[in-house]
C-alpha positions in Angstrom: 62.3 149.5 100.5 60.3 150.1 97.3 61.4 152.3 94.5 60.7 152.9 90.8 63.7 152.9 88.3 63.6 154.0 84.7 64.4 151.4 82.1 65.1 151.8 78.3 63.4 149.1 76.1 64.9 148.9 72.6 63.0 146.8 70.0 65.1 144.0 68.6 64.6 141.4 65.9 62.9 139.3 68.5 61.6 141.1 71.5 63.3 143.8 73.4 66.8 144.6 74.8 66.5 146.4 78.2 69.1 148.8 79.7 68.7 149.8 83.3 70.9 153.0 83.7 70.8 153.4 87.4 72.4 149.9 87.8 74.3 149.9 84.5 72.9 146.5 83.6 71.2 144.9 80.6 68.6 142.2 80.1 66.1 141.1 77.5 62.7 139.6 76.8 60.9 138.1 74.0 57.8 140.3 74.6 57.3 143.7 76.2 55.8 142.1 79.3 58.6 139.6 79.6 61.2 142.4 79.1 59.7 144.4 81.9 59.6 141.4 84.2 63.2 140.6 83.4 64.1 144.2 84.3 62.4 144.0 87.6 64.2 140.7 88.3 67.6 142.1 87.3 67.0 145.2 89.5 65.9 143.0 92.4 69.0 140.7 92.1 71.4 143.6 91.9 69.7 145.3 94.8 69.8 142.5 97.2 73.4 141.8 96.2 74.3 145.4 96.9 72.5 145.3 100.2 74.4 142.1 101.2 77.7 143.9 100.3 76.5 146.9 102.5 76.5 149.2 99.4 73.9 151.9 99.1 71.2 151.4 96.4 71.2 154.0 93.7 68.5 156.7 93.8 66.3 156.4 90.7 67.0 158.8 87.9 64.4 161.2 86.7 62.6 159.6 83.7 63.1 162.8 81.7 66.8 162.7 82.2 67.3 159.3 80.6 69.0 159.3 77.2 67.2 157.3 74.5 66.9 156.8 70.7 63.9 157.5 68.7 62.8 153.8 68.7 63.3 153.3 72.4 60.6 153.0 75.0 61.4 154.6 78.4 59.3 153.5 81.4 59.5 152.9 85.1 59.7 149.6 86.9 58.9 149.4 90.5 60.8 147.0 92.7 60.2 146.3 96.5 63.6 145.0 97.6 62.3 143.5 100.9 59.5 141.6 99.1 61.9 140.5 96.3 64.3 139.1 98.9 61.6 137.2 100.6 60.3 135.6 97.5 63.6 134.9 95.8 66.4 134.6 98.4 65.6 131.2 99.8 69.1 130.0 100.5 69.6 128.6 104.1 72.2 130.2 106.4 73.6 128.6 109.4 73.3 130.5 112.7 74.6 129.5 116.1 72.0 129.9 118.8 72.7 129.8 122.5 70.1 127.8 124.6 70.2 126.6 128.1 71.2 122.9 128.1 68.0 121.8 129.8 65.9 123.6 127.1 67.9 121.9 124.2 67.5 118.6 126.0 63.7 119.0 126.3 63.4 120.1 122.6 65.4 117.2 121.4 63.5 114.8 123.6 60.2 116.1 122.2 61.4 115.8 118.6 60.9 119.6 118.0 62.6 121.2 115.0 64.3 124.2 116.7 65.1 125.8 113.3 61.4 125.8 112.3 60.4 127.1 115.6 63.0 129.9 115.5 61.8 130.8 111.9 58.2 131.0 113.1 59.1 133.1 116.1 61.2 135.6 114.0 58.4 136.0 111.5 56.0 136.7 114.4 58.3 139.1 116.0 59.1 140.9 112.7 55.3 140.9 111.7 56.0 138.9 108.5 52.9 137.0 107.5 54.6 134.9 104.9 
């Protein structure tokens, strides 16, 4: 799922402090570009954590409804949560798979990596190219 969330960039002595109102989190960056990248990363991390906890992602606020000070910069940051998870959530999980004994024997005898084959098959079935 892809969405665009408003962020508030506040100039600091060095760089920018970033507030993300829809997630009620803060981050920072030494440059404007880094601050925006850090905001995207913070939203992505919070989003996949919420998904893992079966919580609904917040709907983005209207950019005009965001409170800000005179020096603040308000902009939107787009995040594709599915893409973010594929690129950043690389932890391994253990799954039990049921196979006929004869098939497990043949795979073992042939030196096949069943986990690698399962990953490849799932990516094919889900139409994931990466």
